[in-house]
C-alpha positions in Angstrom: 24.8 -2.1 0.6 27.1 0.3 2.4 28.6 3.7 2.0 32.3 3.9 1.3 32.8 6.3 4.2 31.9 4.9 7.7 30.6 8.2 8.9 28.2 8.8 6.0 24.5 8.8 7.0 22.0 6.5 5.1 18.6 7.8 4.2 16.0 5.4 3.0 12.3 5.7 2.0 10.4 8.9 1.7 13.4 11.2 2.0 14.7 14.0 -0.3 16.8 12.2 -2.9 18.8 15.4 -3.6 20.5 15.0 -0.2 24.2 14.8 -1.3 25.5 14.4 2.3 24.1 10.9 2.7 23.6 7.7 0.8 20.0 8.0 -0.3 17.7 5.2 -1.4 14.1 6.3 -2.3 11.1 4.1 -1.7 11.0 3.5 -5.4 14.6 2.3 -5.4 13.9 0.1 -2.3 11.0 -1.5 -4.1 13.4 -2.7 -6.8 14.9 -5.2 -4.3 13.5 -8.5 -5.4 12.4 -11.2 -3.1 14.7 -14.3 -2.6 17.7 -13.0 -0.7 18.8 -14.7 2.5 19.0 -11.3 4.0 19.6 -7.7 2.9 22.2 -5.7 4.8 22.3 -1.9 4.6 25.1 0.0 6.4 28.5 -0.8 7.7 29.4 -2.8 10.8 31.9 -0.1 11.6 29.4 2.7 10.6 29.3 5.8 12.8 26.5 7.5 10.8 22.7 7.4 11.3 20.5 5.0 9.2 17.0 6.5 8.7 14.3 4.4 7.3 11.2 6.6 6.8 8.3 5.5 4.7 6.9 9.0 4.4 3.5 8.9 2.9 3.9 5.5 1.5 4.7 2.0 2.9 8.1 0.4 2.7 7.9 -3.4 2.8 10.9 -5.7 2.9 10.1 -9.3 1.8 13.4 -10.7 3.1 15.3 -10.3 6.3 16.8 -6.8 6.6 19.8 -5.9 8.7 20.4 -2.1 9.3 23.9 -1.3 10.5 25.1 2.0 11.9 25.7 4.0 15.1 22.0 5.0 15.2 19.0 3.4 13.4 15.8 5.5 13.1 12.5 4.0 11.9 9.4 6.1 11.1 6.2 5.7 9.0 4.6 2.6 7.5 7.3 -0.1 7.7 6.3 -3.7 7.7 8.3 -6.4 9.5 9.2 -7.7 12.9 12.0 -5.7 14.6 14.7 -7.6 16.5 17.5 -5.4 17.8 21.0 -6.7 17.9 22.9 -4.2 19.9 26.3 -6.0 20.2 26.6 -5.9 16.4 25.2 -2.4 16.0 22.4 -3.7 13.8 18.7 -4.1 13.7 17.1 -7.0 11.9 13.6 -6.9 10.4 12.0 -10.2 9.5 
């Protein structure tokens, strides 16, 4: 998943879904991602925005490899997975 505009921020998890200045995926929407993917990529390889994954008061759990792409990746709250930064590709992978 990626925004059409490279500079658009991506907000995921326990974040205000009415934020029209970012691609927003609520914790409920993230839970709809079914298991069985080789990996899930969120963001653009040429992205200049910030990816924020914040579980808020709940827990966000990814059951497949997750790649977050963007200029900056921020993680906060109850997130389950092993974090492996991949700086040259501007990505973070969660296993």
